[in-house]
N, C-alpha and C positions, 0 to 999 in steps of 0.2 A: 410450507413456505419458509423462506429465509427472511426473517424480520429484523435481525440484529447484525451489526457489523462491529468488530473490535478493531480499533485503530491504535496500534502501539506507537507512541510518540515520546517515549521517556528517554530515548538515547541522548548522549551528550553532544553528538554532532562534531566529533573531534576532527573529521576530515575537512570541515569548513571553518575551523578556527582561523583568526581570533573572533570573528563577528559572532559566532555561536556561543561565545562566552556570555553574551547578554541577550542575544536574539535567537529563539529556537529556529533551527534550520528549516522547519516546516512553515515558518512565517516569512522566509525570504521570498521576494517577489519574482514571479515569472511574468514579465511585462507589466500587467496592471492588477494582478491578484497573487496572493501568497500561494505557495505550493499546495498547502493543505486544502485550500478551497477547490482546487482542481480535483483532488482526491475525494472530497466530500460530495462534489457534484456528480462524480461517477457513481458513488454509493447510492445517492438519492435517486439518480436516473435509473438505477437498477431495481428500484421498488422497495428499498430498505428504509425504514422509518426510525429505528432506534440505533444511535451511534454511541459506542462505548469507547471513550478515550482513555488510554493508559498513559498517565503523565508522571513526571517526577518534579523535584524541586527546580524552579526556574522555567517550567513549561506552562505555567498558568496562563500566559498570554494567548495560547492557542484557544483555551476555553473562552477567555475574554473576547477574543475576536468574533466569536459566534454568539456571545451573550448580548443582552439588550443594554444599551448605554443611554439611559433616560436623559442625562445631562447633555450629551452630545445631540440627541434628537431635539431637545428643547432649544439648544443654541442654534441649530440649523433652521428650525422653524422660525425663530425670532428674526434671523437674518434673511429669511425667505430664500434660502439656498435649497430649492426644491430638488434639483437634480442630485445634489450630494446626499440629501436626506433619503431620496429613493434608493440610492446605492447602499447606504447604511442599513436601511430597513430590509432590503433584499438579502443581505448577508445575515442579519440577525434573525430572520424568519426562515432560513433554509432548513434547519434541523427541527424535526417535530419532537423527538425525544432525545435528550443529550444526557449521558451518564458519565461522570468523571470518577476514575479509579486511580489512586496514587500508588506507584511502585516506589517504595522507599529506598530500596537498594538495587542498583543496576546489575542484574544477574542474567542478562541475555533475553533473547526473543521468546524462548520457551517459557521462562518465568513470567514475562510480561503477559503472554496469552493466558497463563494459568491464573493471573490476578483477576481475570474477567469472569471466572467461573460462577460466582454468585449472581452477577448481573445477567449472564447468558441464561442461566438455569438449564433445564433439560430440553434443549431444542437445538437443531442444527444452526450454525452461524457462520458468518464470513469473517475473515481476517484480512485487513488491507493495510499495507505499510504506508506510512505517511510521507515517504520521500520517493516512492515509485509512481511515476505518472505513465498512463497509457493513453495515447491518442488513438481512438478507434471510432468508426462509424456507429457501431453498436458497442456500448460500454463494455469493457473487458469483463467486469463482474456480472453484468447482465448475460453475456455469453456463457459464463460459467454456471450461472443459476439455471439457464435453459438446459445445459448438459446435465446438471444435477437432477433436474426434474425428469428428464428422459431416462436417466439411470434408475430413478425411483420406481419406474414401472417394471424393472427387471431385478432389482436387488434392494437390500436394506442396509442401514449403517454404513453407507459409502461416503467417500470423501473425494473432493476434486481440487486439484492444485494446478495453477497456471504455470506453464513452462515456455521457454523460447530457446531457439538454437543460438549457441554462442561459438566463438572461435575456439580452437583447441588451446590457444594460449591463455584464454580467459576462464577455463573451467575451474581453476583453483580459487576463483573468487565466489563460487556459488555452491549450493547443494545440487548435485547432479543425479539424475535418475537412470535406472536401468529397468526396462519393462517390455511388455508385449503389445504391439500395436493392434488395437481393436478396430479402429477406423482411421481415416487419414489424419485427423487431428486429435485422436484420443488413444492414450496408451495406459494399459493396466500396469501399475508400478510393482516391480518385484523387489527393488532395492534402491535405497537412497544413500548417497555418499556425500558427506560434508566436505567441501573444498578439497577435492582430490588433486593430485598432480596430473599433468597432461597424460603421463604414462599409465596412471592408475584409474583414470576416469572411464566409467563404463559406457558413456555416450557424451554427446555435446549438448544434451537437453538440460537446461538450467532452470531451477525453480526461481520464480520472481515473487514479488510481494502481493500475491492474491491467492487466497485459500478459502475453501468451504469445508467445514469440519462437522462431523457428528460429535455430540458432546462427550462421547467416550474418550476423546483426545485428552481430556483433563485427567483421567485416570492414569494414562501413560505419561503425562507430563510430571505426575507425582512420583513416578518410578525411575525416571532416567537419572543418571549420575551427573554431577557438575563436572564440566570439562574446561580447564583453564579459566575458572571463575564464573562460568556461564552455563546455563541450561539450554541446550540446542533444540530448537523445534524439530529439526530433521531427525534427531535421535528418537523423539516421541513418535514421529511418523513411521520410522523404521520398525519400532516396537509394535505399533499397531498392525503393520503388515505381517510381522512374524506371528502375531496372535490371531491371524485369520481375517482381519478387517480389510475391506477393499479400498484401495486408494488409486485414483485415476489422475493422470497428467493430461492437461488440455493445452494444445498448441493454439493459443488465442490469435485472433486476427486484429492487428493493430501495431503501433509502434511504441515501444517502451523506453522511458528515460529514467535514469538514476540521478536524481537531483542531490544526492547526499555527498557528492564529491565535486570538485571545481570543474573538471572537464565535462562531466555529465550535466552539471547545472548550466554551463555555457552552451552546450548543445541544445538543451531544452529551451533556453531563451531564444536562440537563433531559430529553432523550429517554429515556435509560436509567433515570432516576429515575421517570419516568411508567410505564415498563414494570414497575417493581417495586411491587406493590400497597401495601406498607407505606410506602414512600417517596412514592408518589403521594398518599397521605392526608396525609403531612407537608407536601407542597408545596401541596396544595389549602387546607389549614388556614392555612398561612403567608400565602398570597395573600389569603384571606378576612379574616384578622386585620388585615392592613395595608391592606385595601381597594384592592389594586393594580388589580383589574379592575372 
């Protein structure tokens, strides 16, 4: 079973400055909930009960958001604001087991995942990035867990990574895989290239912020060199492959949004607004009034 998920949220959020100087990008609202709550809901809906947050200085508000605020509860009870109290209680009671790990120095995603080693212990675990949202009928992580379980009947010490097709122009923004297709949505990875040029990219299949790892990943995270001040998770994945460990890419079903930049954040807000009937009407009326289309 996959019982634990690591959520790296220690990044500085420079693409969303200046607001991220004081507000973690993961707490920016998508309609009526912060980004991180959508991510947490996906994890919990996938059957995972222990969430390990990798945070840094200034990111404590993420933990506070899910923590119990007795003063606020008492205030809402006294004012008989039952609807608001219910909303607060729902958020505070979402996570069954919450573990906080501090990353003191920002040294990349690979380093952030390595920080979770003691909390994860010796069991397979998920990694879910806090600014990647996936809207799917079956939660993306749940799809991956199902794939992982199916592979468990055939092999051991395997790993599953979510990928999606991107345009040739965008391959330089991602880790790109090369592999052998096993099934329609499953590829056995032979090679991972971090942010290649369009000419050097082995495919257009890009790694997104969803992973399931065997704990052996920690051993390889300790062996990779630092590159441009950071330890790259893709370097550890490539080293695993070179040492005979099986890593599979899964083409998930759903729509992914990168909320870590202004364009992606705007698209995410529009997507969830359109899914809300009342807000969809507001949006259509706004567009028509201003003759935007």
